[in-house]
C-alpha positions in Angstrom: 37.0 -21.1 31.3 38.8 -17.8 30.9 41.6 -17.4 28.3 44.5 -14.9 28.6 46.3 -15.4 25.3 50.0 -14.9 25.0 49.3 -12.3 22.3 47.0 -10.3 24.6 49.5 -10.5 27.5 52.3 -9.2 25.2 50.1 -6.5 23.7 49.3 -5.2 27.2 52.4 -5.9 29.3 54.9 -5.6 26.5 57.7 -8.0 25.6 61.0 -6.5 24.5 59.1 -3.3 23.7 56.4 -1.4 25.6 52.9 -2.7 25.7 49.9 -0.5 26.2 50.1 -1.1 30.0 53.8 -1.8 30.7 53.2 -1.2 34.4 51.6 -4.7 34.6 54.6 -6.5 33.3 55.5 -8.0 36.7 51.9 -8.8 37.7 51.1 -12.0 35.8 50.6 -14.0 39.0 48.4 -11.2 40.4 46.4 -11.2 37.1 45.8 -15.0 37.6 44.7 -14.4 41.2 42.4 -11.6 40.2 40.7 -14.0 37.8 40.5 -16.9 40.1 39.9 -15.1 43.4 38.7 -11.5 42.7 37.9 -9.1 45.5 35.2 -7.4 43.4 33.5 -8.0 40.1 31.3 -5.5 38.3 29.1 -5.7 35.2 30.6 -3.5 32.5 28.5 -0.5 31.5 30.2 -0.4 28.1 29.5 -4.0 27.0 26.9 -6.3 28.5 29.1 -9.3 27.8 32.0 -8.0 29.9 32.9 -8.1 33.5 35.4 -6.0 35.4 37.5 -8.0 38.0 39.4 -6.4 40.8 42.2 -7.5 43.1 42.5 -4.7 45.6 45.7 -3.1 46.9 48.1 -5.4 45.0 50.4 -2.6 43.6 54.0 -2.7 44.7 56.8 -0.1 45.0 55.8 3.1 43.4 52.5 1.5 42.4 51.6 0.6 46.0 47.9 0.8 46.8 46.8 0.4 43.2 44.4 -2.4 42.2 44.8 -5.0 39.5 41.9 -4.7 37.0 41.1 -7.4 34.5 38.3 -6.9 32.0 36.9 -10.2 30.7 34.4 -10.5 27.8 32.3 -13.7 27.8 31.5 -15.2 24.4 29.0 -17.9 23.6 30.7 -20.7 21.7 29.5 -24.1 20.6 30.9 -25.7 23.8 29.5 -23.1 26.1 30.5 -19.6 27.3 34.2 -18.7 27.4 35.8 -15.6 28.8 38.6 -13.8 27.1 40.8 -11.2 28.8 40.4 -8.0 26.9 42.6 -5.7 28.9 44.6 -5.5 32.1 45.7 -2.4 34.0 46.4 -1.0 37.4 44.0 1.6 38.9 43.8 3.8 42.0 40.0 3.8 41.8 37.3 1.2 41.8 34.9 1.3 38.9 31.6 1.6 40.5 29.0 2.5 37.8 28.1 -1.1 36.9 26.2 -3.5 39.0 28.4 -5.3 41.6 28.2 -9.0 40.9 30.8 -10.3 43.4 30.6 -10.4 46.3 26.9 -9.9 46.1 26.0 -6.9 48.2 24.0 -7.7 51.3 20.3 -6.8 50.9 19.0 -5.1 54.0 15.4 -5.8 54.8 13.1 -2.8 54.6 
C-alpha cells in the first residue's frame, strides 16, 4: 500500500495558502494515476528506499507537456512494506540517473 496523507498533500499543493508546489493543486487525480499506473519508475539515487514515479505529459494549460512526478519512500513496518508519498511536483525532464525499474528495459542479446 501507498499512503498520501492529507498533511503531505496540503504541504505540497497548499490549501488556502501556498504549498511548496502549488502548481500541483489541480492534479490530485493525476497523482493517483501516477501511483497506480506510472509510465516510468526509477530507483532514487538519493535514498535507496525511495522510488520516483512518472506520468508523462500530463501537464495542462501553461504547464502542458510537463510530467507529474511522485517520490515514494518505502518503509518496513510490522505488517510489511508501506510506501509514503514524500513529494509531488511537475517536471519538464525525466530523472534518468537511477536504475529504471518500470517498465523494465528490454535486454538485447549480445
